[in-house]
Biotite code that builds the C-alpha atoms (Angstrom):
import biotite.structure as struc

atoms = struc.array([
    struc.Atom([71.231, 117.337, 98.207], chain_id="A", res_id=1, res_name="MET", atom_name="CA", element="C"),
    struc.Atom([72.088, 117.741, 95.271], chain_id="A", res_id=2, res_name="THR", atom_name="CA", element="C"),
    struc.Atom([72.429, 115.237, 93.158], chain_id="A", res_id=3, res_name="GLU", atom_name="CA", element="C"),
    struc.Atom([75.867, 116.353, 92.440], chain_id="A", res_id=4, res_name="LYS", atom_name="CA", element="C"),
    struc.Atom([75.955, 116.449, 96.313], chain_id="A", res_id=5, res_name="GLU", atom_name="CA", element="C"),
    struc.Atom([74.507, 112.761, 97.197], chain_id="A", res_id=6, res_name="LEU", atom_name="CA", element="C"),
    struc.Atom([77.210, 111.607, 93.884], chain_id="A", res_id=7, res_name="LEU", atom_name="CA", element="C"),
    struc.Atom([79.882, 112.433, 96.554], chain_id="A", res_id=8, res_name="TYR", atom_name="CA", element="C"),
    struc.Atom([78.593, 111.420, 99.375], chain_id="A", res_id=9, res_name="VAL", atom_name="CA", element="C"),
    struc.Atom([77.927, 107.922, 97.809], chain_id="A", res_id=10, res_name="GLN", atom_name="CA", element="C"),
    struc.Atom([81.644, 107.513, 96.758], chain_id="A", res_id=11, res_name="ASP", atom_name="CA", element="C"),
    struc.Atom([83.067, 108.893, 100.026], chain_id="A", res_id=12, res_name="ALA", atom_name="CA", element="C"),
    struc.Atom([80.759, 105.949, 101.507], chain_id="A", res_id=13, res_name="LEU", atom_name="CA", element="C"),
    struc.Atom([81.994, 103.618, 99.228], chain_id="A", res_id=14, res_name="GLY", atom_name="CA", element="C"),
    struc.Atom([85.563, 105.173, 100.286], chain_id="A", res_id=15, res_name="HIS", atom_name="CA", element="C"),
    struc.Atom([85.572, 104.353, 103.780], chain_id="A", res_id=16, res_name="GLU", atom_name="CA", element="C"),
    struc.Atom([83.683, 100.860, 103.549], chain_id="A", res_id=17, res_name="GLN", atom_name="CA", element="C"),
    struc.Atom([86.534, 100.199, 100.924], chain_id="A", res_id=18, res_name="TYR", atom_name="CA", element="C"),
    struc.Atom([89.457, 101.546, 104.390], chain_id="A", res_id=19, res_name="PHE", atom_name="CA", element="C"),
    struc.Atom([86.982, 99.765, 106.428], chain_id="A", res_id=20, res_name="GLN", atom_name="CA", element="C"),
    struc.Atom([87.617, 96.488, 104.852], chain_id="A", res_id=21, res_name="THR", atom_name="CA", element="C"),
    struc.Atom([91.979, 96.573, 103.997], chain_id="A", res_id=22, res_name="GLN", atom_name="CA", element="C"),
    struc.Atom([92.563, 97.538, 107.536], chain_id="A", res_id=23, res_name="CYS", atom_name="CA", element="C"),
    struc.Atom([89.415, 94.448, 109.364], chain_id="A", res_id=24, res_name="LYS", atom_name="CA", element="C"),
    struc.Atom([91.880, 92.687, 106.952], chain_id="A", res_id=25, res_name="GLU", atom_name="CA", element="C"),
    struc.Atom([95.431, 93.658, 107.668], chain_id="A", res_id=26, res_name="THR", atom_name="CA", element="C"),
    struc.Atom([94.890, 93.799, 111.218], chain_id="A", res_id=27, res_name="ALA", atom_name="CA", element="C"),
    struc.Atom([93.863, 90.433, 111.285], chain_id="A", res_id=28, res_name="GLY", atom_name="CA", element="C"),
    struc.Atom([97.334, 89.440, 109.526], chain_id="A", res_id=29, res_name="ARG", atom_name="CA", element="C"),
    struc.Atom([99.869, 91.507, 111.965], chain_id="A", res_id=30, res_name="ILE", atom_name="CA", element="C"),
    struc.Atom([102.204, 90.625, 115.156], chain_id="A", res_id=31, res_name="GLN", atom_name="CA", element="C"),
    struc.Atom([102.924, 93.134, 117.033], chain_id="A", res_id=32, res_name="ASP", atom_name="CA", element="C"),
    struc.Atom([100.859, 93.641, 119.333], chain_id="A", res_id=33, res_name="PRO", atom_name="CA", element="C"),
    struc.Atom([100.786, 98.183, 118.947], chain_id="A", res_id=34, res_name="GLU", atom_name="CA", element="C"),
    struc.Atom([101.324, 97.259, 115.367], chain_id="A", res_id=35, res_name="LEU", atom_name="CA", element="C"),
    struc.Atom([98.311, 95.966, 115.434], chain_id="A", res_id=36, res_name="LYS", atom_name="CA", element="C"),
    struc.Atom([95.967, 98.102, 117.811], chain_id="A", res_id=37, res_name="SER", atom_name="CA", element="C"),
    struc.Atom([97.404, 101.018, 116.018], chain_id="A", res_id=38, res_name="CYS", atom_name="CA", element="C"),
    struc.Atom([95.618, 99.809, 112.475], chain_id="A", res_id=39, res_name="VAL", atom_name="CA", element="C"),
    struc.Atom([92.555, 99.056, 114.468], chain_id="A", res_id=40, res_name="GLN", atom_name="CA", element="C"),
    struc.Atom([92.502, 101.967, 115.517], chain_id="A", res_id=41, res_name="GLN", atom_name="CA", element="C"),
    struc.Atom([91.642, 103.242, 111.904], chain_id="A", res_id=42, res_name="LEU", atom_name="CA", element="C"),
    struc.Atom([89.094, 101.107, 110.582], chain_id="A", res_id=43, res_name="SER", atom_name="CA", element="C"),
    struc.Atom([87.150, 101.340, 113.620], chain_id="A", res_id=44, res_name="GLU", atom_name="CA", element="C"),
    struc.Atom([88.183, 105.959, 112.317], chain_id="A", res_id=45, res_name="LYS", atom_name="CA", element="C"),
    struc.Atom([86.764, 104.484, 109.030], chain_id="A", res_id=46, res_name="HIS", atom_name="CA", element="C"),
    struc.Atom([83.378, 102.783, 110.072], chain_id="A", res_id=47, res_name="ARG", atom_name="CA", element="C"),
    struc.Atom([82.560, 106.090, 112.153], chain_id="A", res_id=48, res_name="ASP", atom_name="CA", element="C"),
    struc.Atom([83.592, 108.540, 109.275], chain_id="A", res_id=49, res_name="LEU", atom_name="CA", element="C"),
    struc.Atom([81.822, 105.935, 107.473], chain_id="A", res_id=50, res_name="PHE", atom_name="CA", element="C"),
    struc.Atom([78.396, 106.419, 110.440], chain_id="A", res_id=51, res_name="GLN", atom_name="CA", element="C"),
    struc.Atom([78.492, 110.430, 109.337], chain_id="A", res_id=52, res_name="SER", atom_name="CA", element="C"),
    struc.Atom([78.333, 110.158, 104.935], chain_id="A", res_id=53, res_name="PHE", atom_name="CA", element="C"),
    struc.Atom([75.927, 107.898, 106.354], chain_id="A", res_id=54, res_name="TYR", atom_name="CA", element="C"),
    struc.Atom([73.856, 109.483, 108.170], chain_id="A", res_id=55, res_name="GLY", atom_name="CA", element="C"),
    struc.Atom([73.792, 112.909, 105.111], chain_id="A", res_id=56, res_name="LEU", atom_name="CA", element="C"),
    struc.Atom([71.267, 110.418, 103.652], chain_id="A", res_id=57, res_name="LEU", atom_name="CA", element="C"),
    struc.Atom([68.834, 110.579, 106.195], chain_id="A", res_id=58, res_name="GLY", atom_name="CA", element="C"),
])
C-alpha cells in the first residue's frame, strides 16, 4: 500500500468512527422508535464500514 493510500484509509477510519459516534449519540436522544431504529442502523453501518477499512491495514 502506498503512503497516499494509507493516508486515505486512515482518513476514512476517522470519518467512519466520527459518524458512528454521532449516530449513537443522536439515537440516544431520539424519542420516536422508528426514527431511533433507523439511526441505530446507520450507526451499525458505519461500524461495519470502519471494520472494512481497518481490515485493509492488516
